[in-house]
C-alpha positions in Angstrom: 117.6 105.6 71.0 114.3 105.6 72.0 113.5 108.0 74.8 110.6 107.2 77.4 108.6 110.0 78.6 108.7 110.5 82.2 105.5 110.1 83.6 103.3 113.1 83.8 101.8 114.1 87.4 98.7 112.4 86.8 99.9 109.1 86.2 101.9 109.8 89.5 98.9 110.1 91.9 96.9 106.9 91.7 100.7 105.3 93.0 100.8 107.9 95.7 97.3 107.7 96.9 97.7 103.8 97.2 100.6 104.0 99.4 99.4 106.3 101.4 96.0 104.7 101.8 97.9 101.4 102.4 100.6 102.5 105.0 98.1 104.8 106.7 95.8 101.8 107.6 98.3 99.4 108.2 99.4 102.2 111.1 95.7 102.9 112.2 94.8 98.5 111.6 98.2 97.7 113.9 97.3 100.3 116.4 100.5 102.1 116.0 98.6 105.5 116.2 96.7 106.0 119.3 93.3 106.4 120.0 91.9 110.2 119.2 95.4 110.7 117.4 94.5 114.2 115.1 96.2 114.0 111.3 95.9 116.7 109.4 96.2 116.8 105.2 98.9 119.0 105.1 100.9 116.8 107.6 100.3 113.4 105.8 101.2 115.3 102.7 104.2 116.2 103.7 104.8 112.5 105.6 104.1 110.5 103.3 106.0 113.5 100.5 102.8 114.0 98.2 100.0 116.3 96.9 97.2 117.2 99.0 95.2 115.9 96.3 95.8 112.1 96.8 96.3 112.2 100.8 92.8 114.1 99.6 91.5 110.6 98.0 93.8 108.5 100.7 91.6 109.8 104.3 88.3 109.8 102.2 88.9 105.8 101.2 90.1 105.2 105.4 86.8 107.8 106.7 84.6 105.3 104.2 86.0 102.1 106.2 85.6 103.4 109.1 89.4 103.8 110.5 89.7 107.2 111.0 86.5 109.8 111.8 85.9 113.2 110.2 84.1 115.6 112.1 81.8 118.0 111.2 84.1 120.6 111.7 86.6 118.5 109.0 88.9 117.4 112.1 90.0 113.4 111.2 91.6 111.7 113.8 91.7 107.7 114.5 88.7 106.3 115.8 88.4 106.7 119.7 85.6 104.6 120.9 82.9 104.4 123.9 82.3 101.3 125.3 78.9 101.2 123.5 80.2 101.4 120.4 83.3 98.1 121.5 80.4 96.1 122.8 78.7 96.0 119.4 81.5 95.6 117.6 82.4 92.8 119.8 78.9 91.2 119.1 79.6 91.6 115.3 82.7 89.9 115.7 81.9 86.9 117.9 79.5 86.0 114.9 81.1 86.5 112.2 84.8 84.8 113.2 83.8 81.7 114.2 82.0 81.4 111.1 84.7 82.6 108.9 87.1 79.7 111.1 84.2 77.4 110.7 84.4 77.8 106.9 88.4 77.7 106.6 88.6 74.0 109.0 88.4 72.1 106.3 91.4 73.7 104.1 92.9 73.9 107.8 96.1 71.3 106.7 99.2 70.7 108.3 101.1 73.7 106.9 98.2 76.1 107.5 98.3 74.9 111.2 102.5 75.1 111.2 102.6 78.5 110.0 99.6 79.5 112.8 102.1 77.5 115.2 104.6 80.5 114.5 102.8 83.3 114.3 101.6 82.4 118.0 105.1 81.7 119.2 105.3 85.4 117.5 103.0 87.2 119.5 103.9 85.1 122.5 106.4 87.1 122.5 105.4 90.0 122.3 103.4 89.6 125.3 106.6 88.6 127.4 108.1 91.9 125.5 105.1 94.3 126.8 105.2 95.3 123.0 101.6 96.7 122.8 102.0 96.8 118.6 103.8 93.6 117.9 101.1 91.5 119.5 97.7 93.4 118.1 100.2 92.4 114.8 100.7 89.3 115.1 97.0 88.9 117.0 95.8 89.9 114.0 97.9 88.1 111.2 96.9 84.7 113.7 93.4 85.7 112.7 93.5 86.6 109.2 95.9 83.6 108.4 92.9 80.9 109.6 90.7 83.3 107.4 91.7 83.8 104.9 91.0 80.0 104.2 87.3 80.0 104.8 87.8 81.5 101.1 85.0 84.4 102.2 86.2 87.6 101.2 83.2 89.1 101.4 83.1 88.2 105.2 86.5 88.6 105.5 86.2 92.6 104.6 83.7 93.1 107.2 85.8 91.7 109.7 89.0 93.7 108.7 86.7 97.1 109.2 86.3 96.2 112.5 89.9 95.3 113.0 90.1 99.1 111.9 87.8 100.9 114.2 89.5 98.8 116.8 93.4 99.2 116.1 93.7 102.0 118.2 91.9 101.5 121.3 93.0 97.4 121.6 96.7 99.0 121.4 96.1 101.5 124.1 94.5 99.0 126.1 97.1 96.4 126.0 99.9 99.1 126.7 98.2 98.9 129.9 98.0 95.5 130.6 101.4 93.7 132.4 101.5 90.0 131.2 103.5 88.1 131.3 102.4 85.3 129.2 100.0 85.5 126.1 96.0 84.3 126.5 95.3 80.8 125.7 92.4 81.2 123.4 94.9 80.6 120.3 96.2 77.4 121.7 92.8 76.5 122.2 92.1 77.1 118.7 94.9 75.3 117.0 93.9 72.4 118.5 91.0 72.2 117.4 91.8 73.1 114.1 93.9 69.3 114.9 91.6 67.3 116.1 88.8 68.4 113.3 86.9 69.9 115.9 84.1 71.7 114.8 82.2 73.2 117.3 85.4 73.3 119.9 87.1 76.0 117.1 83.5 78.0 117.1 83.9 78.4 120.9 87.2 78.9 120.9 87.2 81.5 118.8 84.3 82.8 120.2 85.7 83.4 123.5 89.1 84.8 121.9 87.5 87.7 120.2 85.1 88.3 123.2 87.4 88.4 126.2 89.9 90.0 124.7 87.9 93.1 123.8 86.2 92.9 127.3 89.4 94.3 128.6 88.5 96.7 126.6 85.5 97.3 128.6 87.8 98.0 131.9 
């Protein structure tokens, strides 16, 4: 009988690092962690049952992406954004996301629009339940599902970096809003997609991303 050797500790490390990186990245972008939340390498290693090395590597990647911040003293935390930074990120979203939507429009077949409608229903349900994390998650899922059709991976990667920085702050703000209905902008995006209305689509996306971020400045 041939025995298969057990994976070495070094072979396990990349898988452990990737698992921690993806899980923590998802938590940040969906606002599962509040802004300014302090984290430690030891705490992350214990939580995800990995050694310090993959925890350190995952944090290094997330800091490079803007999902986490690292102070001069070595303190690791989720982003806590000043108003000036929020305004800057909003301006970048207003430039990039209408362009992604415009590039996606020629590939916006009926199945995609139906999928976006389903996601938007889930988004409205999150608003009705006052579930801020679900609201942020379904809102980003709506946009990302559309933007993937643009076939512009470099541009989408830039947008996702902005979402990472905004995630904790968006969750904190939407937790304070007591809405009973979702904003109408996703419905306007869907209508523009169905009509093949490129200028209307650009406008609807721009208003959606800027109006939502305006609440962060209140």
